[in-house]
C-alpha positions in Angstrom: 0.0 0.0 0.0 1.3 3.5 -1.0 0.2 6.3 1.4 0.7 10.0 0.7 1.2 11.8 4.0 0.8 15.6 3.9 0.2 18.4 6.4 0.0 22.1 6.7 -1.2 22.8 3.2 -2.6 26.2 4.3 -4.8 26.5 1.3 -2.1 25.6 -1.2 -1.7 22.3 -3.1 1.4 22.2 -5.3 1.5 20.1 -8.5 4.2 17.8 -7.0 1.9 17.1 -4.1 -1.0 16.4 -6.4 1.2 14.0 -8.4 1.9 12.0 -5.3 -1.8 12.0 -4.3 -2.7 10.6 -7.8 -0.4 7.7 -7.2 -1.5 6.9 -3.7 -3.8 4.2 -2.4 -4.6 6.4 0.7 -4.0 10.0 1.7 -3.4 11.1 5.3 -3.6 14.8 6.0 -2.3 15.9 9.5 -4.2 19.2 9.6 -4.1 22.9 8.8 -5.9 22.3 5.6 -7.3 25.8 5.8 -10.3 25.4 3.4 -12.9 23.0 2.1 -11.5 23.8 -1.4 -8.3 21.9 -0.6 -10.3 18.9 0.6 -12.3 18.9 -2.6 -9.2 19.3 -4.7 -7.6 16.3 -3.0 -10.7 14.2 -3.6 -10.8 15.2 -7.3 -7.2 13.8 -7.7 -7.6 10.6 -5.8 -7.3 7.3 -7.6 -10.5 5.3 -7.8 -11.2 3.6 -4.5 -8.4 5.5 -2.7 -9.1 6.7 0.8 -8.7 10.1 2.4 -8.3 10.6 6.1 -7.7 14.0 7.7 -7.7 15.7 11.1 -8.4 19.3 12.1 -5.5 21.7 12.7 -5.3 24.9 14.8 -5.6 27.0 11.6 -8.8 25.2 10.4 -11.9 27.3 11.0 -15.6 26.7 11.4 -15.8 24.9 8.1 -13.8 22.1 9.6 -15.8 21.7 12.9 -17.0 18.2 11.8 -13.4 17.0 11.2 -12.0 15.2 14.2 -8.9 16.5 16.0 -7.5 13.0 16.3 -8.0 9.8 14.3 -7.2 6.2 14.9 -7.3 3.8 12.0 -5.7 0.5 10.7 -4.3 0.1 7.2 -3.0 -3.3 6.2 -1.9 -4.6 9.7 -0.6 -1.3 10.9 -2.3 0.9 13.5 -2.2 4.6 13.0 -2.8 7.6 15.3 -3.2 10.9 13.4 -3.1 14.4 15.2 -2.1 17.9 14.1 0.0 18.8 17.2 1.2 15.6 19.0 2.4 17.6 22.0 -1.3 18.3 22.8 -2.5 14.7 22.4 -2.5 11.5 24.5 -1.0 8.9 22.2 -2.6 5.4 22.4 -0.2 2.8 23.6 -1.2 0.3 20.9 -0.5 2.4 17.8 2.4 1.6 15.5 2.7 4.9 13.6 2.0 8.4 14.9 1.4 11.0 12.2 1.5 14.7 13.1 2.1 18.1 11.6 2.1 21.7 13.0 5.9 22.2 13.1 6.4 22.4 9.3 9.6 20.4 9.9 10.1 16.8 8.5 10.7 14.1 11.1 10.8 10.3 10.8 12.0 8.8 14.0 11.5 5.3 15.4 11.2 5.0 19.2 10.8 1.6 20.8 9.5 0.2 17.5 7.0 3.0 17.0 7.3 5.4 14.1 6.8 9.1 14.7 6.3 10.8 11.3 5.8 14.5 10.6 5.7 15.0 6.8 6.6 18.7 7.2 4.7 21.6 5.6 3.8 21.4 1.9 1.8 24.6 1.5 3.3 27.9 2.6 7.0 28.0 3.5 7.7 28.9 7.1 10.9 30.9 7.4 13.7 28.9 5.7 12.3 25.5 6.3 12.1 23.3 3.3 8.8 22.2 1.8 8.2 18.5 2.2 5.7 15.6 2.3 6.2 11.9 2.9 5.2 8.6 1.2 4.7 5.5 3.4 4.9 2.1 1.9 3.0 -0.5 4.0 3.1 -4.2 3.5 1.5 -6.3 6.2 3.1 -5.1 9.4 6.1 -3.6 7.8 6.6 0.0 6.6 9.1 2.2 4.8 9.2 6.0 4.7 10.2 8.2 1.7 10.8 11.9 2.2 9.6 14.0 -0.7 11.3 17.4 -1.0 9.2 19.9 -3.0 10.8 22.2 -5.5 9.9 25.9 -6.0 10.1 28.1 -9.1 13.4 30.0 -9.0 13.1 33.7 -8.0 9.6 33.4 -6.5 8.2 33.6 -3.0 6.5 30.4 -1.7 4.0 32.6 0.2 3.1 35.1 -2.5 4.1 33.6 -5.9 5.5 37.0 -6.7 9.1 37.7 -7.8 11.5 38.4 -5.0 12.9 41.9 -5.3 16.0 41.7 -7.5 18.0 44.0 -5.3 17.9 41.5 -2.4 20.7 38.9 -2.4 19.3 35.7 -0.8 22.5 35.1 1.1 22.4 38.5 2.7 18.8 38.4 3.9 18.2 38.5 7.6 17.3 35.1 9.2 14.6 35.8 11.8 15.5 32.5 13.6 18.9 33.9 14.4 17.6 37.1 16.0 17.2 37.7 19.7 13.6 38.0 21.1 14.0 41.8 21.4 15.3 42.1 17.8 12.5 39.9 16.5 9.9 42.0 18.3 11.2 45.2 16.8 11.2 43.5 13.4 7.6 42.4 13.8 6.5 45.9 14.8 8.1 47.4 11.6 6.4 44.8 9.5 3.0 45.6 11.0 3.6 49.3 10.6 4.3 48.7 6.9 1.3 46.6 6.5 -1.0 49.2 8.1 0.3 51.8 5.8 -0.8 49.6 2.8 2.7 48.5 1.7 2.9 45.3 -0.3 4.6 42.2 1.1 7.4 42.3 -1.5 8.0 46.0 -0.7 8.2 45.4 3.1 10.5 42.5 2.5 12.8 44.6 0.3 12.9 47.5 2.8 13.7 45.2 5.7 16.0 42.8 3.8 13.7 39.8 4.6 12.3 36.9 2.7 8.7 37.7 1.5 7.7 34.3 3.1 8.5 35.6 6.6 6.7 38.9 6.1 3.7 37.1 4.8 3.8 34.8 7.8 3.6 37.8 10.2 0.8 39.5 8.2 -1.2 36.3 8.1 -1.0 35.8 11.8 -2.1 39.4 12.3 -5.1 39.0 10.0 -6.2 35.6 11.2 -5.9 36.5 14.9 -8.0 39.7 15.4 -6.6 41.9 18.2 -3.2 40.2 18.3 -0.3 42.5 19.2 3.3 42.3 18.1 4.1 40.7 21.5 1.4 38.1 20.8 2.9 37.3 17.4 6.3 37.1 19.0 5.0 34.6 21.6 3.6 32.4 18.8 6.9 32.5 16.9 8.9 31.8 20.1 6.8 28.7 20.8 7.4 27.5 17.3 11.1 28.0 17.7 11.2 26.0 20.9 9.4 23.0 19.3 11.7 23.2 16.3 9.3 25.0 13.8 
């Protein structure tokens, strides 16, 4: 059995992901789908008789209220537990494979015979993390994991699809993950000021020597969390940094 494992699509389905979905016997989505449109697009690309299983992520809104937060299922002779953020779940003792997402970072680790698999994010890029998904091959009680690294068009932002300003050299861009909390807070405040003044994401990125993907991340948190302050956004980023996002 071939299983396409994806997470954190955040309203984006790349062609390489769709290609893997078309070849899969089953698709597992570990949450942060972000819209019913993505669910429908996955279903449209499934092979005949292929299954689709998904859980609700923290970024999934009211449209996803009927989608469970956790899921237990058995495929072949392998027992799965699927959750978006595994740090917030009680993992059943009898499961063989734990599928999770949330961190946007690929992980495939076997502990005491149990596989913990995070396919990484395959929608919007978070900071400098690579875009990935996974393919699981199941035969009886055995499994094998393949990591799929997703390519991006040269010179484009994963978040916006727009060309990165030509005057920014990628190697000289600021890396927010290397900044102190105080420096990161001031950077967030400057991004928010630019957004409130109606500046575009590429323009803010160019002025602050940042990747557009990071600017878009900050703006998206601000828009999707009404009333959030720069400190609130910093807290969210700091939590993600501590858990390896």
